[in-house]
C-alpha positions as CSV (number, residue, x, y, z in Angstrom):
1,M,0.0,0.0,0.0
2,N,3.0,2.3,0.4
3,P,5.9,2.7,-2.1
4,D,8.5,3.2,0.6
5,P,10.8,0.3,1.4
6,P,9.9,-1.5,4.7
7,Q,12.0,-0.5,7.7
8,T,13.8,-2.6,10.3
9,L,14.6,-1.5,13.8
10,A,18.2,-0.7,14.7
11,P,19.8,-3.0,17.3
12,T,19.8,-0.2,19.9
13,T,16.7,0.9,21.7
14,T,15.1,4.0,20.3
15,S,14.9,7.1,22.4
16,P,11.7,7.8,24.3
17,P,9.0,9.5,22.3
18,P,8.5,13.3,22.8
19,S,5.9,14.1,25.4
20,K,2.3,14.3,24.1
21,G,1.2,16.3,27.2
22,L,0.0,13.3,29.2
23,R,0.9,13.0,32.9
24,I,4.1,11.0,32.8
25,G,5.0,8.4,35.5
26,T,1.7,8.2,37.3
27,V,0.8,4.5,36.6
28,G,2.6,1.7,38.3
29,L,2.7,-2.1,37.7
30,L,-0.3,-2.8,39.8
31,A,-2.4,-0.1,38.2
32,S,-1.4,-1.4,34.7
33,V,-2.4,-4.9,35.6
34,A,-5.7,-3.7,36.9
35,L,-6.4,-1.7,33.8
36,G,-5.5,-4.7,31.6
37,L,-7.7,-7.2,33.6
38,S,-10.6,-4.7,33.8
39,S,-10.6,-4.1,30.1
40,V,-11.3,-7.8,29.5
41,A,-14.3,-7.8,31.8
42,P,-13.5,-11.2,33.2
43,A,-16.8,-11.8,35.1
44,Y,-18.9,-10.7,32.1
45,S,-16.8,-12.5,29.6
46,I,-16.8,-15.9,31.3
47,A,-20.5,-15.6,32.1
48,V,-21.6,-15.0,28.5
49,T,-19.1,-17.3,26.8
50,L,-18.5,-20.4,28.8
51,G,-22.0,-21.8,28.0
52,F,-21.5,-21.5,24.3
53,V,-18.1,-23.1,24.5
54,T,-19.6,-26.0,26.4
55,V,-22.4,-26.4,23.9
56,A,-19.7,-26.7,21.2
57,V,-17.2,-29.1,22.9
58,G,-18.8,-30.3,26.1
59,H,-16.4,-31.2,29.0
60,L,-13.4,-30.1,26.9
61,A,-14.3,-26.4,27.4
62,P,-11.1,-26.1,29.7
63,A,-9.0,-27.5,26.9
64,A,-10.5,-24.9,24.5
65,L,-9.7,-22.2,27.0
66,L,-6.1,-23.3,27.1
67,L,-5.8,-23.6,23.3
68,G,-7.5,-20.2,22.8
69,F,-4.9,-18.7,25.2
70,V,-2.0,-19.8,23.1
71,P,-2.2,-17.3,20.3
72,I,-3.1,-14.6,22.9
73,L,0.1,-15.4,24.9
74,L,2.2,-15.4,21.7
75,T,0.7,-12.1,20.7
76,A,1.4,-10.7,24.2
77,F,5.1,-11.3,23.6
78,A,4.9,-9.3,20.4
79,F,3.2,-6.4,22.2
80,R,5.9,-6.6,25.0
81,E,8.9,-6.5,22.6
82,L,7.4,-3.7,20.4
83,N,6.6,-1.6,23.5
84,K,10.2,-1.9,24.7
85,E,11.4,-0.3,21.4
86,M,8.5,2.0,20.7
87,P,6.6,2.9,23.9
88,D,3.9,5.0,22.2
89,C,0.2,5.1,23.3
90,G,-0.7,4.5,19.7
91,T,0.6,0.9,20.0
92,T,-0.6,-1.2,17.0
93,F,-1.2,1.9,14.9
94,V,2.4,3.1,15.4
95,W,4.0,-0.3,15.0
96,T,2.0,-1.4,11.9
97,T,2.8,2.0,10.3
98,R,6.5,1.4,11.0
99,A,6.4,-2.1,9.6
100,F,4.1,-2.0,6.7
101,G,3.5,1.7,5.8
102,P,1.0,4.4,6.7
103,S,-2.0,3.0,4.8
104,S,-1.7,-0.4,6.7
105,G,-1.1,1.4,9.9
106,W,-4.1,3.7,9.6
107,L,-6.5,1.0,8.5
108,L,-5.4,-2.1,10.4
109,G,-3.7,-0.6,13.4
110,G,-6.0,2.5,13.8
111,W,-9.5,2.1,12.3
112,V,-10.0,-1.6,13.0
113,T,-8.9,-1.4,16.6
114,Q,-11.0,1.7,17.2
115,F,-14.1,0.3,15.5
116,A,-13.8,-2.9,17.6
117,T,-13.5,-0.8,20.7
118,V,-16.5,1.5,20.0
119,T,-18.6,-1.6,19.2
120,A,-17.5,-3.2,22.4
121,M,-18.4,0.0,24.4
122,A,-21.9,0.0,22.9
123,A,-22.4,-3.7,23.9
124,L,-20.8,-3.4,27.4
125,S,-23.0,-0.4,28.2
126,Q,-26.1,-2.3,27.2
127,V,-25.1,-5.3,29.3
128,G,-24.2,-3.1,32.3
129,A,-27.5,-1.2,32.1
130,G,-29.6,-4.4,31.9
131,Y,-27.9,-5.9,34.9
132,L,-28.1,-2.6,36.9
133,L,-31.8,-2.2,36.3
134,G,-32.3,-5.9,37.3
135,L,-30.3,-5.5,40.5
136,L,-32.4,-2.4,41.4
137,G,-35.5,-4.5,41.1
138,L,-36.7,-2.6,38.0
139,D,-37.4,-5.8,36.0
140,S,-40.0,-4.1,33.8
141,L,-37.5,-1.5,32.7
142,A,-34.7,-4.1,32.3
143,S,-36.9,-5.8,29.6
144,D,-37.7,-2.5,27.9
145,E,-35.2,-1.8,25.0
146,T,-35.7,1.9,25.2
147,A,-35.1,2.1,29.0
148,V,-32.0,-0.1,28.7
149,A,-30.6,2.1,25.9
150,V,-31.2,5.3,27.9
151,T,-29.6,3.8,31.0
152,A,-26.7,2.6,28.9
153,A,-26.2,6.1,27.4
154,L,-26.1,7.5,31.0
155,L,-23.5,4.9,32.0
156,I,-21.4,5.9,29.0
157,G,-21.7,9.6,30.1
158,A,-20.7,8.8,33.7
159,I,-17.7,6.7,32.6
160,T,-16.6,9.3,30.1
161,V,-16.5,11.9,32.9
162,I,-14.3,9.6,35.0
163,A,-11.9,8.9,32.1
164,Y,-11.9,12.7,31.4
165,R,-10.7,13.5,34.9
166,G,-7.6,11.4,34.8
167,L,-6.0,8.0,35.1
168,Q,-5.4,8.2,38.9
169,L,-9.2,8.4,39.5
170,A,-9.8,5.7,36.9
171,A,-7.2,3.4,38.5
172,V,-8.8,3.8,42.0
173,V,-12.2,2.9,40.5
174,Q,-10.8,-0.1,38.7
175,Y,-9.2,-1.5,41.9
176,V,-12.6,-1.6,43.5
177,L,-14.5,-3.0,40.5
178,L,-11.8,-5.6,39.6
179,G,-11.6,-6.8,43.3
180,L,-15.3,-7.4,43.4
181,Q,-15.1,-9.4,40.2
182,L,-12.3,-11.7,41.3
183,V,-13.8,-12.3,44.7
184,A,-17.1,-13.2,43.1
185,L,-15.6,-15.6,40.6
186,F,-13.3,-17.4,43.0
187,G,-16.0,-17.4,45.6
188,F,-18.4,-19.0,43.2
189,G,-15.8,-21.5,42.0
190,A,-14.9,-22.5,45.5
191,A,-18.5,-23.0,46.5
192,A,-19.3,-25.0,43.4
193,L,-16.3,-27.3,43.9
194,A,-17.3,-27.8,47.6
195,R,-20.7,-29.1,46.6
196,H,-21.4,-32.6,45.3
197,G,-21.7,-31.8,41.6
198,A,-22.8,-33.7,38.5
199,L,-19.2,-34.5,37.4
200,T,-15.9,-35.1,39.1
201,P,-13.2,-32.8,37.7
202,S,-10.7,-34.7,35.5
203,L,-7.4,-34.0,33.7
204,A,-9.1,-35.3,30.6
205,W,-11.0,-32.0,30.4
206,F,-7.7,-30.4,29.4
207,D,-6.8,-32.8,26.6
208,P,-6.0,-30.8,23.5
209,F,-6.4,-33.8,21.3
210,G,-9.8,-34.9,22.6
211,F,-12.0,-32.9,20.2
212,D,-14.3,-35.0,18.0
213,S,-14.4,-32.5,15.0
214,F,-12.3,-29.7,13.8
215,G,-15.4,-27.5,13.3
216,A,-16.5,-27.7,16.9
217,F,-12.9,-27.2,18.1
218,A,-12.4,-24.1,15.8
219,K,-15.7,-22.5,17.0
220,A,-14.8,-23.0,20.6
221,V,-11.3,-21.6,20.3
222,L,-12.7,-18.5,18.4
223,L,-15.1,-17.9,21.2
224,C,-12.3,-18.2,23.7
225,L,-10.3,-15.5,21.8
226,Y,-13.1,-13.1,22.6
227,I,-12.9,-13.6,26.4
228,Y,-9.2,-12.8,26.5
229,W,-9.4,-9.7,24.3
230,G,-8.8,-6.3,25.7
231,W,-5.7,-6.7,27.9
232,D,-3.7,-4.7,25.4
233,A,-5.6,-1.6,26.5
234,L,-3.0,-1.3,29.3
235,L,-0.4,-0.5,26.7
236,T,-2.2,2.6,25.6
237,V,-1.2,4.2,28.9
238,N,2.5,3.2,28.4
239,E,3.6,6.8,28.2
240,E,2.0,7.5,31.6
241,T,3.5,4.4,33.1
242,R,6.6,4.4,35.3
243,D,9.5,2.6,33.5
244,S,7.5,2.6,30.3
245,E,9.8,0.3,28.4
246,R,9.3,-2.6,30.8
247,T,6.3,-2.2,33.1
248,P,3.6,-2.4,30.4
249,G,5.1,-5.5,28.9
250,R,5.3,-7.2,32.3
251,A,1.7,-6.1,33.1
252,A,0.5,-7.6,29.8
253,L,1.9,-11.0,30.6
254,I,0.8,-10.9,34.2
255,S,-2.8,-9.9,33.3
256,T,-3.1,-12.6,30.6
257,L,-1.9,-15.3,33.0
258,V,-4.3,-14.2,35.8
259,L,-7.1,-14.3,33.2
260,L,-6.1,-17.9,32.3
261,V,-6.1,-19.1,35.9
262,T,-9.4,-17.3,36.7
263,Y,-11.2,-18.7,33.6
264,L,-9.9,-22.3,34.1
265,F,-10.9,-22.4,37.8
266,T,-14.4,-21.0,37.1
267,A,-14.9,-23.3,34.1
268,V,-13.8,-26.5,36.0
269,A,-16.0,-25.5,39.0
270,A,-19.1,-24.7,36.8
271,I,-18.8,-27.9,34.7
272,G,-18.1,-30.0,37.8
273,F,-21.2,-28.7,39.5
274,A,-23.7,-28.5,36.7
275,G,-22.3,-31.0,34.1
276,T,-22.6,-30.7,30.4
277,G,-26.1,-32.0,29.9
278,T,-28.6,-30.3,27.6
279,S,-31.3,-30.0,30.1
280,G,-31.8,-28.5,33.6
281,L,-28.7,-26.7,34.9
282,G,-26.4,-28.4,32.5
283,L,-24.0,-26.1,30.6
284,G,-24.9,-27.8,27.4
285,N,-28.4,-26.4,27.8
286,A,-28.7,-23.6,25.2
287,G,-31.1,-21.8,27.6
288,N,-28.2,-21.4,30.1
289,A,-25.5,-20.5,27.6
290,A,-26.2,-16.7,27.4
291,D,-25.4,-16.2,31.1
292,V,-23.9,-19.2,33.0
293,L,-23.3,-17.3,36.2
294,S,-26.9,-16.1,36.5
295,A,-28.2,-19.6,35.9
296,L,-25.9,-21.3,38.4
297,G,-25.5,-18.6,41.0
298,P,-28.7,-19.3,43.1
299,P,-28.2,-23.1,43.3
300,V,-24.5,-22.7,44.2
301,L,-24.6,-19.7,46.5
302,G,-28.2,-19.1,47.4
303,T,-30.4,-16.3,46.3
304,A,-28.7,-13.6,48.4
305,L,-25.1,-14.3,47.5
306,A,-26.1,-14.9,43.9
307,K,-27.0,-11.2,43.8
308,G,-23.3,-10.5,44.5
309,V,-22.3,-12.5,41.4
310,Q,-24.8,-10.6,39.3
311,L,-23.4,-7.4,40.7
312,A,-19.9,-8.6,39.7
313,V,-21.0,-9.2,36.1
314,C,-22.6,-5.7,36.1
315,V,-19.5,-3.9,37.3
316,S,-17.4,-6.1,35.0
317,A,-19.1,-4.6,32.0
318,I,-18.9,-1.1,33.4
319,S,-15.2,-1.5,34.3
320,A,-14.4,-2.7,30.8
321,L,-16.3,0.3,29.5
322,L,-14.1,2.6,31.4
323,T,-10.8,1.1,30.1
324,C,-12.2,1.2,26.6
325,V,-12.7,5.0,26.9
326,V,-9.3,5.5,28.4
327,G,-7.5,3.3,25.8
328,S,-9.3,4.5,22.7
329,S,-8.8,8.2,23.5
330,R,-5.1,7.7,23.8
331,A,-4.9,5.8,20.6
332,T,-6.6,8.6,18.7
333,L,-4.3,11.1,20.5
334,S,-1.3,9.3,19.0
335,M,-2.9,9.1,15.6
336,S,-3.5,12.9,15.7
337,V,0.0,13.7,16.9
338,H,1.4,11.7,14.1
339,G,-0.7,13.5,11.6
340,A,-3.2,10.8,10.8
341,L,-6.3,12.4,12.5
342,P,-7.5,16.1,12.9
343,P,-5.5,18.2,15.5
344,A,-8.5,18.3,17.8
345,F,-7.8,14.7,19.0
346,A,-4.4,15.9,20.3
347,R,-5.9,18.4,22.7
348,I,-4.8,17.7,26.3
349,H,-6.8,19.1,29.3
350,P,-4.4,21.5,31.1
351,R,-5.3,20.2,34.6
352,H,-6.3,16.6,34.2
353,R,-3.7,15.9,31.5
354,T,-6.1,13.7,29.5
355,P,-7.0,13.7,25.8
356,S,-10.0,16.0,26.3
357,F,-11.6,16.0,22.9
358,G,-10.7,12.4,22.2
359,T,-12.3,11.2,25.4
360,V,-15.6,13.0,24.8
361,F,-15.6,12.0,21.1
362,M,-15.2,8.2,21.8
363,G,-17.9,8.3,24.5
364,A,-20.2,10.1,22.1
365,A,-19.4,7.7,19.3
366,A,-20.3,4.7,21.5
367,A,-23.6,6.3,22.5
368,V,-24.5,7.0,18.9
369,L,-23.6,3.5,17.8
370,L,-25.6,2.1,20.7
371,A,-28.7,4.1,19.6
372,A,-28.3,3.2,16.0
373,L,-28.0,-0.6,16.6
374,T,-30.8,-0.5,19.2
375,W,-33.1,1.3,16.7
376,L,-32.2,-1.3,14.0
377,S,-32.7,-4.3,16.2
378,S,-31.7,-5.7,19.5
379,A,-30.5,-8.8,17.7
380,F,-28.4,-6.6,15.5
381,L,-26.4,-5.5,18.6
382,G,-25.8,-9.1,19.5
383,D,-24.4,-9.8,16.0
384,A,-22.2,-6.7,16.4
385,I,-20.7,-8.3,19.5
386,L,-19.9,-11.5,17.5
387,S,-18.3,-9.5,14.7
388,I,-15.8,-8.1,17.1
389,G,-14.0,-11.5,17.0
390,L,-13.1,-10.9,13.4
391,L,-11.6,-7.5,14.1
392,I,-9.7,-8.9,17.1
393,A,-8.1,-11.7,15.1
394,L,-7.2,-9.2,12.3
395,Y,-5.3,-6.6,14.3
396,Y,-3.7,-9.0,16.8
397,G,-2.5,-11.0,13.8
398,V,-1.1,-7.9,12.1
399,T,0.7,-6.9,15.3
400,G,2.4,-10.3,15.5
401,L,3.6,-10.0,11.9
402,A,4.8,-6.5,12.5
403,C,6.9,-7.6,15.4
404,A,8.7,-10.3,13.5
405,W,9.2,-8.0,10.5
406,L,10.5,-5.0,12.4
407,F,12.9,-7.1,14.4
408,R,14.1,-9.3,11.6
409,G,17.6,-7.7,11.7
410,Q,18.0,-8.7,15.3
411,L,16.9,-12.3,15.2
412,R,20.5,-13.7,14.8
413,R,21.8,-11.9,17.9
414,S,20.6,-14.5,20.4
415,W,18.2,-17.3,20.9
416,R,16.2,-15.0,23.1
417,D,15.8,-12.5,20.3
418,A,15.0,-15.2,17.8
419,L,12.3,-16.7,20.0
420,L,10.7,-13.7,21.6
421,K,11.0,-11.3,18.7
422,G,10.6,-13.6,15.8
423,V,9.3,-17.1,16.2
424,L,6.6,-16.7,18.9
425,P,5.1,-13.4,17.6
426,L,5.1,-14.8,14.0
427,A,3.4,-18.0,15.1
428,G,0.8,-16.0,17.1
429,G,0.2,-13.6,14.2
430,L,-0.4,-16.5,11.8
431,M,-2.7,-18.2,14.2
432,M,-4.7,-15.1,14.6
433,L,-5.0,-14.5,10.8
434,A,-6.0,-18.2,10.4
435,A,-8.7,-17.6,12.9
436,F,-9.8,-14.5,11.0
437,V,-10.1,-16.4,7.7
438,R,-11.8,-19.3,9.4
439,S,-14.3,-17.0,11.1
440,A,-15.0,-15.1,7.8
441,I,-15.7,-18.4,6.0
442,D,-18.1,-19.6,8.8
443,M,-19.9,-16.2,8.8
444,T,-20.7,-16.4,5.1
445,D,-23.6,-18.7,6.2
446,P,-26.6,-16.3,6.4
447,S,-27.8,-18.2,9.4
448,Y,-24.7,-17.4,11.4
449,G,-25.8,-15.0,14.1
450,S,-29.3,-13.6,14.5
451,T,-29.8,-11.3,11.5
452,S,-29.2,-11.1,7.8
453,L,-29.5,-8.5,5.0
454,F,-29.8,-9.3,1.3
455,G,-28.7,-12.9,2.1
456,V,-25.6,-11.8,4.0
457,G,-25.4,-12.6,7.7
458,G,-25.3,-9.6,10.0
459,V,-22.1,-10.8,11.7
460,L,-20.2,-10.9,8.4
461,L,-21.8,-7.7,7.3
462,L,-20.6,-5.8,10.4
463,G,-17.2,-7.5,10.6
464,I,-16.0,-7.3,7.0
465,G,-18.2,-4.4,6.3
466,S,-16.5,-2.3,9.0
467,V,-13.1,-3.0,7.4
468,L,-14.3,-2.0,3.9
469,L,-15.9,1.1,5.4
470,G,-12.6,2.0,7.0
471,L,-10.9,1.6,3.6
472,V,-13.3,4.0,2.0
473,V,-12.8,6.5,4.9
474,M,-9.0,6.2,4.6
475,L,-9.0,6.8,0.8
476,T,-11.2,9.9,1.4
477,L,-8.8,11.3,4.0
478,R,-5.6,10.6,2.2
479,R,-5.6,14.0,0.5
480,R,-6.2,15.9,3.8
481,F,-3.5,14.0,5.7
482,R,-1.1,13.8,2.8
483,P,2.2,14.2,4.9
484,F,1.3,11.2,7.0
485,F,0.4,9.0,4.1
486,R,3.5,10.1,2.2
487,D,6.1,9.5,4.9
488,G,4.2,8.1,8.0
489,R,7.0,5.7,8.8
490,T,9.4,8.5,9.8
491,A,6.4,10.0,11.6
492,V,6.6,13.2,13.7
493,T,9.5,14.2,15.9
494,R,8.2,17.5,17.0
495,L,4.9,17.3,18.9
496,T,2.7,20.2,19.5
497,V,0.3,19.9,22.5
498,T,-2.9,21.9,22.3
499,E,-4.6,22.7,25.6
500,D,-8.3,23.5,26.0
């Protein structure tokens, strides 16, 4: 897409990027891990995914969780190594631009990631609103699409205000919300294991070769990719992190490992208690698949404590919504600073030191998308959630390839460099892109998902359609941002910070 020859990184570490006006050195390792974990929404993710994975592969759901984790871990190595060399809050946008040129960087590293994030924000706000109304005893409103949409818009507004006021406030809020989620999940798991359940946990549940068909295996692993997605949001605050070359990378690996342990423990406990049958409380029952924790909470914990699990799922969605706003506003800040978006996105609040315009813009974009999808169909919003999987696989895969390509000149220096900068990121990238292709093929079936238009499934329409829309937008903007699209690889060395 770009006539310039591809670049490779010099063996020496590049100098830190010029300041963009953010509050430097305010985020430590613990806060980075909390942001990474919160952005995944662990309670919400396992609640709405474990059932569908079990429907696909039965008692081998833990094996699917392990296998789905492999490309995520390999991609995490790519993010860590790239962050060491180029700690920029634009992350994938900057790295893909350096590796494959400004067009690829803008579309695959910028547009795709931001579209996935805004779609996730719309979905998370709706889930959080529905749970919140239910917890307040407003069941009639919780079943009213308009009431849920209005409540979701109010949640987006409140979260945007918190993100606008700075990372320190956001981190404090995340500690509380994340702590509640982990206590609820491990408490639920411990209680489920303590009871005499339908099945006895077995190591056979982790057998990666026990799947009966490749189709079921592929579907389960693709579902698992979704529940791990989001940890990379912690890297968008790398310029505000203490020891920005190392801390974000460590936080990325820690957060992904904590997720793996949490998910496996919860899955084993839930399957052991309820079994995989297709009736009653069995996780193979399609009626339980949409929200496993709500179905199993009362029989495992009792009605009163089950409310705590529902509260954890609610705050999980809200917590992830907060990190989405924080991460997306910093990504657009970087794109603006490098000349790929209008200067307004580079505005920094003089007191809070946050991307003022970008934060408000991303919150407003999520609210508008929520309203549009709700107006079209509530089922359409469900398909939008499924389409995020395509976008995840695409930009994670490109990041893995960018890492191997940029560091190709360093791979002969040591086994460590060859493995962590080349082999593992490349393998992770190829796995992700294979998942993207497989997903796209499966989604060509009009019955995939809940909606279709002109014979095309809604999931494919939203997933591939969003990429094609981004291509059109990029081609439209090339003339306006000609310097970036001409020599975006060398990027900007003098950064101008505009304060409100």
